[in-house]
N, C-alpha and C positions, 0 to 999 in steps of 0.2 A: 380392619375387618378380617384379615387373613389370620390363620392360626386357630380360628374358632372351630370347635367340633360340631358337626351337623348331628342333630338329634331329631327323633320322630315326634316327641311330645315334650312340651315345657309346661309345668304347672308353676305359676308365679303368684306372688302376693298372698300366700296363705297366711291367714291370721296367726295360726300356730301350725308348726310342722313337727310331729312327734317322730323322733328317731330312736332306734334301739340298737344296741351293740349285738354282735352275734352270740355272746355268752349269757346275757341276762342275769348274771350272778349277783350283781350289786345294783341297788336302786340308783346309784350314781351314774350308771351306764344308760339311764334314760335321758334323752335330751329333748328340749323344746326349743325350736328355732322360731322366733318371732319374724314375721314377714318372710316366710320360708319359700323355697323353690325346689323343684325336682326336675331333673333332666332324664328322659327315658329314651333308650335307643334299642331297637330290635326287641321290644317287649321286656326289657330289663331296666331296672333303676341303674342309671349310670353315674348320677351325682346328686347330692343334696346339699343345700346351703342357704344363704341369704339371697333374696331376689336381686339386691344391688350387684351381686357378683356374677350373675348369670350371663348378662349381655357381653361381658368381656371374655367369657369362656365358651359359650355355646351359641349356635344359630339353628334355626329350624331347617330341616331338610325340605326338599321341594314340596312334598305333600304333607309336611308336618303340621301340627296344630298346637296352639297355645290355649291353655285352660286357666282362666282367672280364678284364684282362690280367695278373693276378698271376702272377709267375714266367715271363712270356713276353716276347719281343722283338717289337715291331711295327716293320715296315720296308716300304719300297716293294717291289712285286712284282719278281721276277727276269724278265729278258728272254732268251730263247734266239733269237738272230738267225740261226741256221743249223741246222735240224734236218731229218732225213729221217724223217718221221712215218709215212708210209704204205708199208709193206712187209710181206712175209711171210717166214717162216723166221727163223733165228737164227744168229749167228756167235759166240755166247758161248764155245763150246768152242775156238775159234781162239785166243783170248787165252792159254789154258793151253798150247796147242801152241806159240805164239810164245815163251812163258816157258821151254819145254823146248828151245828153240833151233831149231825148224823155221823155214824161210824161207817167205815168202809163196808162192813157186812150189811148194814141197813141200806146203803146205796145199791149194793149188788143185789139185794133182795128186791129192790124196786126196778131191776133190769139194767142198772148201771154197772160200773166197774170195768175192768179190763176185758171181760168176756163180751161186753157190748160192742167194743171196737173190733175185737177178733171176729165176731159174727158179721159185722158190717163189712170188714175187709174180705171175708170169704164170699160175701154176696156181690161185691163190686167186680166189675170187669177189669181186665188188664188195662184197657184204655182209660177207664175212670181213675184207676190207681196211678197211672202214669201222669195224667193231667193234674191230679192232686199233688203229686210229688213235685212236678214242675212249678206249680203255683207256690208251693212252700219254699222251694229253692229261690224263686224270684223274690219273694218277700224277704227271705234271709239276706239275699244280696243287697236289697234296698236298704237294709239296716246295717250293712257293713261286714256281713259274714261272707268271706271269700273262699273258705275251705271247709268242707264237712266230711265227717266219717259217718256214713249212714248205715244203720243196722238193717239187715235184710230180714224180712218176714217170710217164713216158709210158705205161707198162703199166697203171697205175691210171687215168690219164685216159682211156684207150681203153675202160674199162669203165663210165665215167660214162654213165648213161642219159639 
């Protein structure tokens, strides 16, 4: 048992573990490990490989935890490099109108379009906009997005205290 490295988190028995090389230049640099495992130490990925290999190399630190990955895919977090996070209003119904053949100009003439959410954003309070942004981030995280570049709206920025 000696010689094993203590880690904070062990993810074991992942159905599939997707690994990527640092360069991403070639598709061959994508790797899929069946029955994969991940060792995490001090918030950083320390090792990846097969679950069978982990017990000979690693042990859990005193307050460490093991996460079972049975039936799951473990993969790097997704990145949303361009999102508009802070806004009020919704334009969901416009999609259906577009599917029915209405043009953007017709939708705007009915009170839709970008100006509808601009106006709703202007009318919303700082706290409302902050709450909407947090809910959107939580939803994105629940779908695997771990990094976002959020575009700032000047109407929101004017409300920052």
